[in-house]
MARBA-3410 file (N, C-alpha, C, O; in Angstrom, 1 decimal):
140
37.5,-11.9,-1.1,36.1,-11.4,-1.1,35.8,-11.1,-2.6,36.5,-10.5,-3.3 ~ 34.6,-11.6,-3.0,34.1,-11.4,-4.4,33.0,-10.5,-4.4,32.2,-10.4,-3.5 ~ 32.9,-9.7,-5.5,31.7,-8.9,-5.8,31.1,-9.4,-7.2,31.8,-9.3,-8.2 ~ 29.9,-9.8,-7.1,29.2,-10.2,-8.4,28.0,-9.4,-8.6,27.2,-9.1,-7.6 ~ 27.7,-9.0,-9.8,26.5,-8.2,-10.1,25.7,-8.9,-11.2,26.2,-9.3,-12.2
24.4,-8.9,-10.9,23.5,-9.6,-11.9,22.3,-8.6,-12.1,22.0,-7.7,-11.3 ~ 21.7,-8.6,-13.3,20.6,-7.8,-13.7,19.4,-8.7,-14.0,19.6,-9.8,-14.5 ~ 18.2,-8.2,-13.6,17.0,-8.9,-13.8,15.9,-8.0,-14.3,15.8,-6.9,-13.7 ~ 15.2,-8.4,-15.2,14.0,-7.6,-15.7,12.7,-8.3,-15.4,12.6,-9.5,-15.5 ~ 11.8,-7.5,-14.9,10.5,-8.0,-14.5,9.4,-7.2,-15.1,9.4,-6.0,-15.0
8.5,-7.8,-15.8,7.3,-7.1,-16.4,6.3,-6.9,-15.2,5.9,-7.8,-14.6 ~ 5.9,-5.6,-15.1,4.9,-5.3,-14.0,3.7,-4.6,-14.6,3.8,-4.0,-15.7 ~ 2.6,-4.6,-13.9,1.3,-4.1,-14.3,1.1,-2.7,-13.8,0.1,-2.0,-14.3 ~ 1.9,-2.1,-12.9,1.6,-0.8,-12.3,0.5,-1.0,-11.2,0.1,-2.1,-10.9 ~ 0.0,0.1,-10.7,-1.2,0.1,-9.8,-0.9,-0.7,-8.5,-1.7,-1.5,-8.1
0.3,-0.6,-8.0,0.7,-1.3,-6.8,0.8,-2.8,-7.0,0.5,-3.6,-6.0 ~ 1.1,-3.2,-8.2,1.3,-4.7,-8.5,2.5,-5.1,-7.6,3.5,-4.5,-7.6 ~ 2.4,-6.3,-7.0,3.4,-6.9,-6.2,3.9,-8.2,-6.8,3.0,-9.0,-7.2 ~ 5.2,-8.3,-7.0,5.7,-9.5,-7.6,6.7,-10.1,-6.6,7.7,-9.5,-6.2 ~ 6.6,-11.4,-6.2,7.5,-12.1,-5.3,8.8,-12.4,-6.0,8.7,-13.1,-7.1
9.9,-12.0,-5.5,11.2,-12.3,-6.1,12.0,-13.3,-5.3,13.1,-13.6,-5.7 ~ 11.6,-13.8,-4.2,12.4,-14.5,-3.3,13.1,-15.7,-3.9,14.3,-15.8,-3.8 ~ 12.4,-16.5,-4.6,13.0,-17.7,-5.2,14.0,-17.3,-6.3,15.1,-17.9,-6.4 ~ 13.7,-16.3,-7.1,14.6,-15.9,-8.2,15.9,-15.3,-7.6,17.0,-15.6,-8.1 ~ 15.8,-14.6,-6.5,16.9,-14.0,-5.8,17.8,-15.1,-5.2,19.0,-15.1,-5.3
17.1,-16.0,-4.5,17.8,-17.2,-3.9,18.5,-18.0,-5.0,19.7,-18.4,-4.8 ~ 17.9,-18.2,-6.1,18.5,-18.9,-7.2,19.8,-18.2,-7.7,20.8,-18.8,-8.0 ~ 19.7,-16.9,-7.8,20.9,-16.1,-8.2,22.0,-16.3,-7.2,23.2,-16.5,-7.6 ~ 21.7,-16.3,-6.0,22.7,-16.5,-4.9,23.3,-17.9,-5.0,24.5,-18.0,-5.0 ~ 22.4,-18.9,-5.2,22.9,-20.3,-5.3,23.8,-20.4,-6.5,24.9,-21.1,-6.4
23.4,-19.9,-7.6,24.2,-20.0,-8.8,25.6,-19.3,-8.7,26.5,-19.6,-9.4 ~ 25.7,-18.3,-7.8,26.9,-17.6,-7.7,28.0,-18.4,-7.0,29.2,-18.2,-7.2 ~ 27.6,-19.4,-6.2,28.6,-20.2,-5.5,29.1,-19.5,-4.2,29.8,-20.2,-3.5 ~ 28.7,-18.3,-3.9,29.1,-17.7,-2.7,28.4,-18.3,-1.5,27.2,-18.7,-1.6 ~ 29.0,-18.3,-0.4,28.4,-18.9,0.8,28.1,-18.0,1.9,27.0,-18.1,2.5
28.9,-16.9,2.1,28.6,-16.0,3.2,28.9,-14.6,2.8,29.9,-14.3,2.1 ~ 28.0,-13.7,3.1,28.2,-12.3,2.8,26.9,-11.5,2.8,26.0,-11.8,3.6 ~ 26.8,-10.5,1.9,25.6,-9.7,1.9,25.1,-9.6,0.4,25.9,-9.5,-0.5 ~ 23.8,-9.5,0.3,23.2,-9.3,-1.0,22.5,-7.9,-1.0,21.7,-7.7,-0.1 ~ 22.7,-7.1,-2.0,21.9,-5.9,-2.1,21.0,-6.0,-3.3,21.4,-6.4,-4.4
19.8,-5.7,-3.1,18.7,-5.7,-4.2,18.3,-4.2,-4.4,17.9,-3.6,-3.5 ~ 18.4,-3.8,-5.7,18.2,-2.4,-6.0,17.3,-2.3,-7.3,17.6,-3.0,-8.3 ~ 16.2,-1.5,-7.2,15.4,-1.3,-8.4,15.8,0.0,-9.0,15.9,1.1,-8.3 ~ 16.0,0.1,-10.3,16.5,1.3,-11.0,15.3,2.2,-11.5,15.4,2.6,-12.7 ~ 14.4,2.4,-10.7,13.2,3.3,-11.1,12.8,4.1,-9.9,12.9,3.7,-8.7
12.2,5.2,-10.2,11.7,6.1,-9.1,10.2,5.9,-8.8,9.7,6.4,-7.8 ~ 9.5,5.0,-9.5,8.1,4.7,-9.2,7.9,3.2,-8.9,6.8,2.7,-9.0 ~ 9.0,2.6,-8.4,8.9,1.2,-7.9,9.8,1.1,-6.7,10.7,1.9,-6.5 ~ 9.6,0.0,-5.9,10.4,-0.2,-4.7,10.5,-1.7,-4.5,9.7,-2.5,-5.0 ~ 11.5,-2.1,-3.7,11.6,-3.4,-3.2,11.4,-3.4,-1.7,11.7,-2.4,-1.0
10.8,-4.5,-1.1,10.5,-4.5,0.3,10.4,-5.9,0.7,10.3,-6.9,-0.1 ~ 10.3,-6.1,2.0,10.1,-7.4,2.6,8.8,-7.4,3.3,8.4,-6.6,4.1 ~ 8.0,-8.4,2.9,6.6,-8.6,3.5,6.3,-10.1,3.8,7.1,-10.9,3.3 ~ 5.3,-10.3,4.5,4.7,-11.7,4.6,3.8,-11.7,3.4,2.8,-11.1,3.4 ~ 4.2,-12.5,2.4,3.5,-12.4,1.1,2.3,-13.4,1.1,2.4,-14.6,0.8
1.2,-12.9,1.5,-0.1,-13.6,1.5,-1.2,-12.6,1.0,-1.0,-11.4,1.1 ~ -2.3,-13.2,0.5,-3.3,-12.3,-0.1,-3.8,-11.1,0.8,-4.0,-10.0,0.3 ~ -4.0,-11.4,2.1,-4.4,-10.3,2.9,-3.4,-9.1,3.0,-3.8,-8.0,3.0 ~ -2.2,-9.5,3.2,-1.1,-8.4,3.3,-1.0,-7.7,1.9,-0.8,-6.5,1.9 ~ -1.1,-8.4,0.8,-1.0,-7.8,-0.5,-2.2,-6.7,-0.6,-1.9,-5.6,-1.0
-3.4,-7.1,-0.2,-4.5,-6.2,-0.3,-4.3,-5.0,0.7,-4.6,-3.9,0.3 ~ -3.9,-5.3,1.9,-3.7,-4.3,2.9,-2.6,-3.3,2.4,-2.7,-2.1,2.7 ~ -1.5,-3.8,1.8,-0.5,-3.0,1.3,-1.0,-2.0,0.2,-0.7,-0.8,0.3 ~ -1.8,-2.5,-0.7,-2.4,-1.6,-1.7,-3.3,-0.6,-1.0,-3.2,0.6,-1.4 ~ -4.1,-1.0,-0.1,-5.0,-0.1,0.6,-4.2,1.0,1.4,-4.5,2.2,1.3
-3.1,0.6,2.0,-2.3,1.5,2.8,-1.7,2.6,1.8,-1.9,3.8,2.1 ~ -1.1,2.2,0.7,-0.5,3.2,-0.2,-1.6,4.1,-0.8,-1.4,5.3,-1.0 ~ -2.8,3.5,-1.1,-3.9,4.3,-1.7,-4.4,5.4,-0.7,-4.8,6.5,-1.1 ~ -4.3,5.0,0.6,-4.8,6.0,1.6,-3.7,6.9,2.0,-3.9,8.1,2.2 ~ -2.4,6.4,2.1,-1.3,7.3,2.6,-0.9,8.3,1.6,-0.7,9.5,1.9
-0.9,7.9,0.3,-0.5,8.8,-0.8,-1.4,8.6,-2.0,-1.0,7.8,-2.9 ~ -2.6,9.2,-1.9,-3.6,8.9,-3.0,-3.2,9.5,-4.3,-2.5,10.5,-4.4 ~ -3.7,8.9,-5.4,-3.6,9.5,-6.7,-4.3,10.8,-6.7,-5.4,10.9,-6.1 ~ -3.7,11.9,-7.3,-4.3,13.2,-7.3,-3.8,14.0,-8.5,-2.6,14.2,-8.5 ~ -4.7,14.4,-9.4,-4.2,15.1,-10.5,-3.5,16.5,-10.1,-2.8,17.1,-11.0
-3.7,16.9,-8.9,-3.1,18.2,-8.5,-1.7,18.1,-7.9,-1.2,19.1,-7.5 ~ -1.2,16.9,-7.8,0.2,16.8,-7.4,1.1,17.7,-8.4,0.8,17.7,-9.6 ~ 2.0,18.4,-7.8,2.8,19.3,-8.6,3.5,18.7,-9.8,3.6,19.3,-10.9 ~ 4.0,17.4,-9.6,4.6,16.7,-10.7,3.6,16.6,-11.9,4.0,16.7,-13.1 ~ 2.4,16.3,-11.6,1.4,16.2,-12.7,1.0,17.5,-13.3,0.9,17.6,-14.6
0.9,18.6,-12.6,0.6,19.9,-13.1,1.7,20.5,-13.9,1.5,21.2,-14.9 ~ 2.9,20.2,-13.5,4.1,20.8,-14.2,4.5,20.0,-15.5,5.2,20.5,-16.3 ~ 4.0,18.8,-15.6,4.4,17.9,-16.7,3.1,17.4,-17.4,2.6,16.4,-17.0 ~ 2.6,18.2,-18.3,1.4,17.8,-19.0,1.4,16.3,-19.5,2.4,15.9,-20.1 ~ 0.3,15.6,-19.2,0.2,14.2,-19.6,0.7,13.3,-18.5,0.4,12.1,-18.6
1.3,13.8,-17.5,1.8,12.9,-16.4,0.7,12.8,-15.4,-0.1,13.7,-15.1 ~ 0.5,11.6,-14.8,-0.5,11.3,-13.8,0.1,10.5,-12.7,-0.7,9.9,-11.9 ~ 1.4,10.5,-12.5,2.0,9.6,-11.6,2.8,10.2,-10.5,3.8,9.7,-9.9 ~ 2.4,11.4,-10.1,3.1,12.1,-9.0,3.0,11.3,-7.7,4.0,11.2,-7.0 ~ 1.9,10.7,-7.5,1.8,9.8,-6.3,2.7,8.6,-6.4,3.2,8.1,-5.3
2.9,8.1,-7.5,3.8,7.0,-7.7,5.3,7.3,-7.3,5.9,6.5,-6.7 ~ 5.7,8.5,-7.7,7.0,8.9,-7.3,7.1,9.1,-5.8,8.1,8.7,-5.2 ~ 6.1,9.7,-5.2,6.1,9.9,-3.7,6.2,8.6,-3.0,6.9,8.4,-2.0 ~ 5.4,7.6,-3.4,5.4,6.3,-2.8,6.8,5.6,-2.9,7.3,5.1,-1.9 ~ 7.4,5.8,-4.1,8.7,5.2,-4.3,9.7,5.9,-3.4,10.6,5.2,-2.9
9.6,7.2,-3.2,10.5,7.9,-2.3,10.4,7.4,-0.9,11.4,7.1,-0.2 ~ 9.2,7.2,-0.4,9.0,6.8,0.9,9.4,5.3,1.2,10.0,5.0,2.2 ~ 9.1,4.4,0.3,9.4,3.0,0.4,10.9,2.8,0.2,11.5,2.0,0.9 ~ 11.5,3.4,-0.8,12.9,3.2,-1.1,13.2,2.2,-2.1,12.4,1.3,-2.4 ~ 14.4,2.3,-2.8,14.8,1.5,-3.9,15.6,0.3,-3.6,15.9,-0.5,-4.5
16.0,0.1,-2.3,16.9,-1.0,-2.1,16.8,-1.7,-0.8,16.2,-1.2,0.2 ~ 17.3,-3.0,-0.7,17.4,-3.8,0.5,18.7,-4.4,0.6,19.4,-4.6,-0.5 ~ 19.2,-4.7,1.8,20.4,-5.5,2.0,20.0,-6.6,2.9,19.5,-6.5,3.9 ~ 20.4,-7.8,2.4,20.1,-9.1,3.1,21.4,-9.9,3.3,22.0,-10.2,2.3 ~ 21.7,-10.2,4.5,22.8,-11.1,4.7,22.5,-12.5,4.2,21.4,-12.9,4.2
23.6,-13.3,3.8,23.4,-14.7,3.5,24.5,-15.5,4.2,25.6,-15.1,4.4 ~ 24.1,-16.7,4.6,25.0,-17.6,5.4,24.8,-19.0,4.8,23.7,-19.5,4.5 ~ 25.9,-19.7,4.5,25.9,-21.0,3.9,25.1,-21.0,2.6,24.3,-22.0,2.4 ~ 25.2,-20.0,1.8,24.5,-19.9,0.5,23.0,-19.7,0.6,22.3,-19.9,-0.4 ~ 22.5,-19.3,1.8,21.1,-19.1,1.9,20.8,-17.7,2.5,21.4,-17.3,3.4
19.8,-17.0,1.9,19.3,-15.7,2.4,18.9,-15.9,3.9,18.2,-16.9,4.2 ~ 19.2,-15.0,4.8,18.9,-15.2,6.2,17.5,-14.5,6.5,17.4,-13.7,7.4 ~ 16.5,-14.8,5.7,15.2,-14.3,5.9,14.5,-15.1,7.0,14.7,-16.3,7.2 ~ 13.6,-14.4,7.7,12.8,-15.0,8.7,11.7,-15.9,8.1,11.5,-15.9,6.9 ~ 11.0,-16.7,8.9,10.1,-17.7,8.5,9.1,-17.1,7.4,8.8,-17.8,6.4
8.5,-15.9,7.7,7.5,-15.4,6.8,8.0,-14.3,5.9,7.2,-13.7,5.1 ~ 9.2,-13.9,6.0,9.8,-12.8,5.2,10.0,-13.2,3.7,10.6,-14.3,3.4 ~ 9.5,-12.4,2.8,9.6,-12.6,1.4,10.1,-11.3,0.7,9.7,-10.2,1.2 ~ 10.9,-11.4,-0.3,11.4,-10.2,-1.0,10.4,-10.0,-2.2,10.1,-10.9,-3.0 ~ 9.9,-8.8,-2.2,8.9,-8.4,-3.3,9.3,-7.1,-4.0,10.0,-6.2,-3.4
8.9,-7.0,-5.2,9.0,-5.7,-6.0,7.5,-5.2,-6.0,6.6,-5.9,-6.3 ~ 7.4,-3.9,-5.7,6.1,-3.2,-5.9,6.2,-2.1,-6.9,7.1,-1.3,-6.8 ~ 5.3,-2.1,-7.8,5.3,-1.1,-8.9,4.1,-0.1,-8.6,3.0,-0.4,-8.7 ~ 4.5,1.1,-8.3,3.6,2.2,-8.0,3.0,2.9,-9.2,2.1,3.7,-9.1 ~ 3.6,2.7,-10.4,3.3,3.5,-11.5,1.8,3.3,-12.0,1.2,2.4,-11.5
1.4,4.1,-12.9,0.0,4.1,-13.4,-0.2,3.2,-14.7,-1.3,3.2,-15.2 ~ 0.9,2.6,-15.1,0.8,1.8,-16.4,1.8,0.7,-16.3,2.8,0.8,-15.5 ~ 1.6,-0.3,-17.1,2.6,-1.4,-17.1,4.0,-1.0,-17.6,4.1,-0.1,-18.5 ~ 5.0,-1.6,-17.0,6.4,-1.2,-17.3,7.3,-2.5,-17.1,6.9,-3.4,-16.3 ~ 8.4,-2.5,-17.7,9.4,-3.5,-17.4,10.4,-2.9,-16.5,10.9,-1.8,-16.7
10.6,-3.5,-15.3,11.5,-3.0,-14.3,12.8,-3.7,-14.3,12.9,-4.9,-14.5 ~ 13.9,-2.9,-14.1,15.2,-3.5,-14.0,15.7,-3.5,-12.6,15.7,-2.5,-11.9 ~ 16.2,-4.7,-12.1,16.7,-4.8,-10.8,18.2,-5.1,-10.9,18.6,-5.8,-11.8 ~ 19.0,-4.7,-9.9,20.4,-5.0,-9.8,20.5,-5.8,-8.5,20.1,-5.4,-7.5 ~ 21.2,-7.0,-8.7,21.4,-7.8,-7.5,23.0,-7.8,-7.4,23.7,-8.3,-8.3
23.4,-7.3,-6.3,24.9,-7.3,-6.1,25.2,-8.2,-4.9,24.7,-8.0,-3.8 ~ 26.2,-9.1,-5.1,26.6,-10.0,-4.0,28.0,-9.7,-3.6,28.9,-9.5,-4.4 ~ 28.2,-9.5,-2.3,29.5,-9.3,-1.8,29.8,-10.4,-0.8,29.1,-10.5,0.3 ~ 30.8,-11.3,-1.1,31.0,-12.4,-0.1,32.1,-13.3,-0.6,32.9,-13.0,-1.4 ~ 32.1,-14.5,0.1,33.1,-15.5,-0.2,32.5,-16.9,-0.2,33.2,-17.9,-0.4
END
C-alpha cells in the first residue's frame, strides 16, 4: 500500500467563486500510477471548501444564492466586530458548514464519480486569494 501526497495552488476570486478541479485531480491520480484505493482532497483554509456538484451554470448560480441566503454577509457577525477591519465572518461560517475535505474511491486508476459529479473548490472569502489544496492518495 502506498501513500502519496501532492499540493496544488489555485487562484480564487472570493465571493463564492467555484473552480472545477475534476480534471486536475484525475490527472494527479493518473500520474501517480496507483490503480485502486482512496483519494482525499483537503483545502487548507477556513473560508473555502471542497464539494461535489453537478457543475453547470444553473447549479453554480443556485449554489451562490443558497449560501447568500443561508449565511448572509453581515457586519454584525461577532468575528467582524471583534476583529477590526474583518468582514468575512460569514465566510468562516460557510466554510465550517460545508467542510474542508472529501474522500473519493478510485478503481482502475479512475475516480469513481457518478455521471454528473464534479469536484469543485468554492471560495467563500470576500477578496481574491490563492488557495492550497492537499491531495493524498492511499492505494496500490
